[in-house]
MARNUDO-987201 format. One record per residue: residue number from 0; residue in one letter; x, y, z of N, C-alpha, C, O in turn. Coordinates in pm, whole numbers, padded with zeros to 5 digits. Layout:
<atoms>
  seq  type    n_xx    n_yy    n_zz   ca_xx   ca_yy   ca_zz    c_xx    c_yy    c_zz    o_xx    o_yy    o_zz
  NUM     a       X       Y       Z       X       Y       Z       X       Y       Z       X       Y       Z
...
</atoms>
This chain:
<atoms>
  seq  type    n_xx    n_yy    n_zz   ca_xx   ca_yy   ca_zz    c_xx    c_yy    c_zz    o_xx    o_yy    o_zz
    0     m  -00442  -12697  -01521  -00403  -12826  -01500  -00403  -12811  -01369  -00371  -12712  -01304
    1     i  -00467  -12984  -01309  -00459  -12967  -01177  -00295  -13013  -01107  -00216  -13076  -01178
    2     t  -00277  -12994  -01038  -00109  -13033  -00993  -00121  -13156  -00897  -00210  -13241  -00907
    3     s  -00052  -13157  -00833  -00006  -13281  -00742  -00088  -13251  -00637  -00130  -13358  -00595
    4     s  -00139  -13148  -00566  -00234  -13139  -00427  -00357  -13232  -00421  -00400  -13297  -00326
    5     c  -00413  -13218  -00573  -00502  -13300  -00543  -00475  -13408  -00515  -00548  -13421  -00416
    6     v  -00400  -13544  -00532  -00410  -13649  -00493  -00453  -13700  -00358  -00395  -13650  -00261
    7     d  -00550  -13795  -00335  -00582  -13827  -00265  -00669  -13749  -00212  -00724  -13787  -00109
    8     i  -00692  -13656  -00255  -00885  -13541  -00230  -00991  -13538  -00318  -01110  -13528  -00287
    9     k  -00941  -13547  -00436  -01105  -13574  -00514  -01204  -13486  -00473  -01309  -13548  -00487
   10     d  -01229  -13372  -00428  -01303  -13302  -00386  -01447  -13287  -00482  -01570  -13290  -00476
   11     m  -01331  -13268  -00571  -01519  -13242  -00641  -01563  -13168  -00686  -01626  -13190  -00789
   12     s  -01553  -13029  -00628  -01641  -12922  -00670  -01521  -12910  -00809  -01593  -12952  -00899
   13     c  -01446  -12893  -00846  -01388  -12816  -00957  -01498  -12919  -01065  -01547  -12849  -01155
   14     i  -01542  -13061  -01071  -01613  -13126  -01157  -01792  -13033  -01201  -01844  -12993  -01306
   15     e  -01823  -13035  -01089  -01946  -12943  -01062  -01964  -12842  -01110  -02081  -12809  -01130
   16     e  -01856  -12754  -01149  -01848  -12608  -01140  -01813  -12547  -01335  -01831  -12444  -01401
   17     c  -01748  -12708  -01359  -01659  -12729  -01509  -01775  -12684  -01586  -01879  -12748  -01569
   18     p  -01776  -12562  -01687  -01908  -12553  -01775  -01867  -12628  -01913  -01935  -12606  -02012
   19     v  -01766  -12709  -01921  -01730  -12797  -02009  -01712  -12967  -02020  -01698  -13041  -02118
   20     d  -01720  -12992  -01871  -01724  -13113  -01866  -01582  -13209  -01941  -01584  -13327  -01976
   21     c  -01479  -13122  -01948  -01358  -13115  -01920  -01241  -13219  -01811  -01153  -13298  -01845
   22     i  -01297  -13167  -01648  -01226  -13261  -01606  -01263  -13419  -01589  -01366  -13484  -01606
   23     y  -01125  -13450  -01547  -01178  -13650  -01601  -01129  -13734  -01426  -01058  -13666  -01352
   24     e  -01147  -13796  -01405  -01160  -13856  -01274  -01083  -13962  -01274  -01149  -14064  -01297
   25     g  -00926  -13989  -01252  -00859  -14074  -01227  -00864  -14166  -01115  -00976  -14168  -01062
   26     d  -00764  -14255  -01053  -00771  -14301  -00964  -00746  -14229  -00823  -00817  -14238  -00722
   27     r  -00644  -14164  -00838  -00612  -14090  -00708  -00617  -13933  -00727  -00609  -13864  -00625
   28     k  -00627  -13879  -00832  -00626  -13718  -00838  -00737  -13704  -01007  -00771  -13792  -01086
   29     l  -00768  -13543  -01006  -00815  -13531  -01101  -00753  -13447  -01227  -00666  -13360  -01218
   30     y  -00803  -13480  -01319  -00741  -13461  -01473  -00778  -13373  -01591  -00853  -13425  -01674
   31     i  -00731  -13232  -01614  -00835  -13089  -01708  -00765  -13137  -01813  -00642  -13133  -01819
   32     h  -00828  -13177  -01890  -00809  -13221  -02064  -00769  -13052  -02145  -00848  -12960  -02166
   33     p  -00595  -13056  -02183  -00612  -12919  -02206  -00704  -12899  -02367  -00772  -12797  -02375
   34     k  -00704  -12958  -02444  -00772  -12929  -02552  -00909  -12903  -02555  -00953  -12861  -02662
   35     e  -01022  -12925  -02420  -01115  -12927  -02405  -01114  -12792  -02287  -01192  -12698  -02303
   36     c  -01067  -12794  -02231  -01078  -12665  -02155  -01049  -12520  -02187  -00933  -12487  -02212
   37     i  -01153  -12427  -02186  -01209  -12316  -02277  -01166  -12214  -02174  -01220  -12106  -02148
   38     d  -01031  -12282  -02105  -01020  -12151  -01957  -01092  -12040  -01939  -01072  -11922  -01966
   39     c  -01191  -12106  -01880  -01298  -11930  -01806  -01275  -11943  -01623  -01311  -11861  -01539
   40     g  -01209  -12066  -01602  -01156  -12065  -01438  -01248  -12050  -01334  -01233  -12014  -01218
   41     a  -01360  -12089  -01405  -01439  -12133  -01315  -01432  -12260  -01204  -01513  -12273  -01112
   42     c  -01344  -12332  -01225  -01266  -12451  -01163  -01216  -12389  -01045  -01267  -12386  -00933
   43     e  -01115  -12344  -01083  -00993  -12282  -00934  -01091  -12207  -00829  -01128  -12280  -00737
   44     p  -01125  -12113  -00828  -01180  -12097  -00656  -01195  -12174  -00550  -01149  -12176  -00436
   45     v  -01340  -12298  -00672  -01368  -12393  -00577  -01304  -12522  -00526  -01361  -12601  -00451
   46     c  -01160  -12537  -00579  -01046  -12609  -00513  -01003  -12623  -00405  -00890  -12576  -00398
   47     p  -01040  -12666  -00309  -01031  -12637  -00174  -00847  -12659  -00163  -00781  -12587  -00089
   48     v  -00793  -12754  -00238  -00642  -12720  -00245  -00580  -12658  -00327  -00468  -12701  -00355
   49     d  -00623  -12553  -00386  -00583  -12497  -00486  -00453  -12562  -00527  -00342  -12511  -00514
   50     a  -00487  -12697  -00584  -00396  -12732  -00715  -00445  -12709  -00837  -00416  -12793  -00923
   51     i  -00524  -12599  -00873  -00545  -12572  -00992  -00530  -12421  -01055  -00566  -12313  -01009
   52     y  -00441  -12465  -01219  -00340  -12327  -01257  -00398  -12320  -01389  -00433  -12418  -01455
   53     p  -00413  -12132  -01446  -00407  -12217  -01608  -00249  -12239  -01649  -00146  -12208  -01589
   54     d  -00270  -12305  -01773  -00137  -12351  -01842  -00023  -12298  -01885   00087  -12330  -01930
   55     r  -00131  -12143  -01838   00003  -12049  -01914   00079  -11972  -01838   00182  -11910  -01868
   56     s  -00026  -11985  -01651   00096  -11913  -01550   00135  -11975  -01468   00190  -11923  -01371
   57     m   00116  -12121  -01484   00167  -12251  -01391   00304  -12204  -01337   00394  -12168  -01414
   58     p   00319  -12205  -01194   00515  -12172  -01207   00591  -12309  -01206   00560  -12426  -01183
   59     a   00716  -12234  -01247   00845  -12364  -01269   00807  -12459  -01237   00785  -12561  -01303
   60     e   00791  -12434  -01099   00814  -12549  -00982   00695  -12659  -01037   00690  -12770  -00984
   61     l   00635  -12636  -01107   00474  -12765  -01144   00540  -12791  -01247   00439  -12810  -01316
   62     t   00587  -12801  -01287   00635  -12850  -01458   00587  -12965  -01468   00529  -13005  -01568
   63     d   00617  -13068  -01306   00606  -13197  -01327   00502  -13210  -01336   00489  -13308  -01409
   64     d   00392  -13169  -01305   00256  -13177  -01309   00189  -13122  -01387   00067  -13109  -01372
   65     k   00269  -13068  -01510   00188  -13022  -01630   00191  -13164  -01688   00086  -13220  -01722
   66     e   00317  -13226  -01699   00344  -13339  -01782   00275  -13483  -01773   00246  -13564  -01861
   67     d   00256  -13484  -01620   00143  -13582  -01609   00020  -13575  -01640  -00047  -13672  -01674
   68     n  -00033  -13426  -01627  -00185  -13426  -01734  -00161  -13475  -01856  -00209  -13583  -01889
   69     r  -00085  -13405  -01938  -00032  -13463  -02043  -00036  -13584  -02097  -00063  -13604  -02215
   70     v  -00005  -13688  -01998   00049  -13802  -01981  -00086  -13881  -01963  -00104  -13953  -02061
   71     f  -00181  -13890  -01873  -00272  -13839  -01882  -00427  -13933  -01967  -00520  -14009  -01945
   72     f  -00368  -13865  -02056  -00509  -13803  -02166  -00344  -13898  -02315  -00360  -14020  -02329
   73     y  -00277  -13863  -02360  -00179  -13851  -02413  -00117  -13993  -02457  -00105  -14031  -02573
   74     e  -00080  -14064  -02337   00005  -14248  -02339  -00158  -14276  -02230  -00253  -14228  -02167
   75     v  -00048  -14453  -02300  -00146  -14584  -02241  -00097  -14610  -02062   00000  -14647  -01995
   76     l  -00218  -14568  -02047  -00207  -14580  -01908  -00227  -14694  -01832  -00324  -14759  -01871
   77     t  -00140  -14761  -01693  -00167  -14866  -01700  -00294  -14976  -01633  -00340  -14974  -01519
   78     g  -00332  -15072  -01754  -00479  -15178  -01719  -00539  -15093  -01878  -00641  -15145  -01923
   79     r  -00496  -15002  -01940  -00558  -14930  -02032  -00462  -14987  -02215  -00348  -14976  -02259
   80     d  -00568  -15035  -02255  -00545  -15079  -02403  -00479  -14960  -02507  -00391  -14978  -02591
   81     a  -00560  -14820  -02471  -00477  -14710  -02526  -00524  -14588  -02469  -00616  -14570  -02388
   82     p  -00435  -14496  -02532  -00456  -14345  -02414  -00593  -14315  -02428  -00652  -14410  -02479
   83     l  -00668  -14220  -02403  -00716  -14192  -02373  -00805  -14006  -02495  -00921  -13967  -02509
   84     v  -00686  -13961  -02543  -00676  -13883  -02593  -00762  -13758  -02574  -00740  -13673  -02488
   85     s  -00856  -13757  -02656  -01007  -13686  -02631  -01132  -13753  -02667  -01192  -13787  -02769
   86     p  -01141  -13758  -02577  -01272  -13867  -02517  -01408  -13813  -02521  -01511  -13879  -02533
   87     g  -01395  -13658  -02507  -01513  -13589  -02512  -01642  -13549  -02427  -01757  -13521  -02459
   88     g  -01558  -13561  -02271  -01636  -13522  -02226  -01630  -13646  -02113  -01654  -13763  -02144
   89     s  -01589  -13595  -01955  -01597  -13714  -01828  -01729  -13769  -01845  -01735  -13890  -01864
   90     m  -01848  -13696  -01842  -01965  -13773  -01809  -01964  -13897  -01937  -02040  -13990  -01910
   91     r  -01910  -13909  -02036  -01909  -13970  -02106  -01766  -14173  -02136  -01748  -14277  -02199
   92     t  -01711  -14065  -02007  -01658  -14218  -01950  -01681  -14193  -01880  -01791  -14154  -01917
   93     g  -01679  -14156  -01697  -01655  -14156  -01579  -01558  -14163  -01547  -01466  -14139  -01624
   94     p  -01536  -14203  -01403  -01433  -14251  -01362  -01304  -14293  -01453  -01369  -14358  -01535
   95     i  -01209  -14301  -01486  -01114  -14383  -01511  -01053  -14464  -01438  -01002  -14573  -01466
   96     e  -01060  -14415  -01355  -00973  -14573  -01240  -00792  -14591  -01263  -00745  -14704  -01251
   97     a  -00722  -14502  -01288  -00613  -14541  -01358  -00564  -14397  -01319  -00634  -14297  -01310
   98     d  -00402  -14408  -01294  -00353  -14227  -01295  -00253  -14289  -01386  -00263  -14401  -01436
   99     t  -00126  -14182  -01407   00003  -14180  -01459   00087  -14268  -01330   00075  -14291  -01210
  100     e   00165  -14294  -01428   00251  -14386  -01309   00321  -14287  -01193   00320  -14310  -01072
  101     r   00383  -14169  -01258   00399  -14054  -01131   00243  -14065  -01016   00225  -14131  -00914
  102     t   00187  -14005  -01063   00105  -14013  -00989   00070  -14135  -00875   00070  -14113  -00754
  103     a   00048  -14237  -00921   00053  -14363  -00887   00132  -14421  -00795   00096  -14517  -00727
  104     a   00315  -14329  -00784   00377  -14368  -00746   00356  -14288  -00606   00379  -14351  -00503
  105     l   00313  -14157  -00597   00319  -14065  -00487   00308  -14102  -00370   00216  -14183  -00368
  106     p   00366  -14082  -00229   00302  -14106  -00157   00177  -14064  -00032   00180  -13957   00029
  107     p   00100  -14139  -00018  -00021  -14108   00055  -00019  -13934   00071   00087  -13884   00108
  108     n  -00109  -13866   00049  -00170  -13697   00132  -00164  -13751   00220  -00201  -13862   00258
  109     p  -00079  -13614   00291  -00140  -13649   00421  -00246  -13517   00437  -00282  -13504   00554
  110     a  -00296  -13431   00356  -00381  -13371   00424  -00564  -13487   00342  -00685  -13481   00359
  111     a  -00485  -13558   00273  -00609  -13622   00266  -00737  -13688   00394  -00856  -13718   00383
  112     d  -00616  -13692   00535  -00686  -13767   00608  -00789  -13640   00719  -00868  -13682   00803
</atoms>
């Protein structure tokens, strides 16, 4: 899962390291598809803001980020007609140019300056 620490940063190093193309680009942050990810951990050490956690060991205080990641794939995002569900890799979709309501409403990330 990618936490809200990624908002407005989108370094993209994790996308370059991902061997299965399961990291998708939203408008303000990146999202990992939970069914496409193989839990290899290649993305975690390259994240400059430590925003990536394995689903099974995500700290309890970040459960909102876990739900936000689920919403990105399984609910209809603003400006879209249907949920993404499982598009089969971010190379097929390109940037989604949408975020969840929660992510879109977050204040600007001061670390992005």
